[in-house]
C-alpha positions, 0 to 999 in steps of 0.5 A: 205825401209824409208831408200831409200826413203830418200836416193833418195830424199836427192840425188835428192835435191842434184841434183836439187841444181845444177842445173841453172834455164835457159840454153843458147845454143851457137853456137850450143855447147849442151855440153859446157866443164863446162856442160860436167864435171858437168856431168861426176862429178854426173855420177862418184859418181853413177858409184861408188855407182853402182860398190858397190852395186854388192858387195856380201856385199850389202843388197839385200833388200834395194839398190841393185837391184836399183844401180845394174841396174843404171849402164849402164845409166850412162854408155851410157851417159859416152859414148854419151858426150865422143862421142859428145866432141871428135867431137867437139874437132876435128872440132872446135880446131886448130891442134886437130888431130895432137896433139891428140895421146898426148894430149887424148890418152897418158892422157888416157893410162898412167893412166890406166897402172899405175892404172893397176900396183897398181891393179896388186900389191895389188892382189898379196899381198893380193892373196898370190903370183903366184897362184893370178897371175894365177887367174889374167890371168883366169880374164883377158882371160874372160873380167874381167881387172886387174884394177877393172871396167877399161873395159870402158877404154879399150873400150873408148880408142878403140873408139877414135882410130877408130875415129881418123884413120875414121875421114878423111872419107867422110859420106858415107863410114863413116857411113859403117865403123861406121856400120861394126865396131859395128856389127864386134865389137858386135859380137866379144865380145858377142859370140866370146870372151863371155865377160860380157855384159857390153863390148857391151851394150852401147858403140854405144852411143859414135857414137850418141854422135858424129852424134848429135854433127855434127847435133846439128842445125838440131835437134829439141827439144819439151817437147812431144818429151822429154816426149815420150823418157823418157818414153821409157827408164822407160819401157826399165829399168822396163824390164831389172829390169825383165829380167836382169838372162836372155838373153833378157834383153841385148836388153832392155839395148839397147833401154834403153841406146839409150833412156836415152841418147836421153832424155839426148841431148833433156833436156840439152837444156833447163837446165844446171847445175851450173858452179863452182859447186862441181860437175865440179871439182869432173868431172874434174879427174873423169877418176881416180875416175874410176879407183881407186874406186874399189880399195877403195871399196875392201880396205872398204869391207876389214877393215869396218863392213859389217852391216854399209851399208850406212856408207861404202858407203859413206865413199866409195864415199868420199874416191873414190872422195879424192884418185881420186884427189890426183892421178889426182896431181900426174899423173899430176906431173909425166907427166910434169917429163917426157915431160920436163924432 
């Protein structure tokens, strides 16, 4: 318990040191590029710790429960930021829609396919050949991508493409299409495919981000409103801990996701992470951290003693960041070679 307290205190000090005293909102842009990168850097680290906590080697009595449940708020914020950013770019960047498939979709799809090849090769080597191929196929059918924990990348690609094709629709028809899409997606994934709840528990925050970007000049913020929303998140989070092994918990996850992104938006009109911080730099290659940290977790668990929980967790975070940076540089060189060959 003391270790948990110390860990959380150090983490909160780290976050506080990256926050500036004042927030200046320019042209109704609450999530600037720098601020979004800082958030992505912080969330990437939390996601890595969350996925490490899901490992069977993680101590049940220490950080296990807390970090098992911290994943969905982080992913909800990722979806929210992505929706906000894509709506802003479509509205304000010249010719962005024309360059969207090349500049956005390709820059996500290519790294994802490369990581899938890397994971596939690693599983074949570690798993023993043909039997592992059958296991990979079975996992894919159950909603477990070859590239570990990469379901988010698949979903965000689907959401980006949906927004791309529905962008020119007028508002009544656009919102009708969004509603139908969310309902169909939710029930197909949940009841037909029966994939894990992470596929459908937070994706709608993407559309909340789009909506908030469109109407940011009409949304007012108050301390009381922020407090009530955050209290709603804490209550939802508490019930997800209680009902985590039942079917009811998904509804508390959905409610908690809504509350956390609303709280983030309102609080972000008042505070901001410092520019040029370490988190901003990490955020620039958060995609690669997300893609490859599962491989780092597997390697660390294979070669280091399971009793060294905190050391292993620290090494997983460090090597995930280093590995993400390396793959980020390598991928950029590959793309330049393909484009300018």
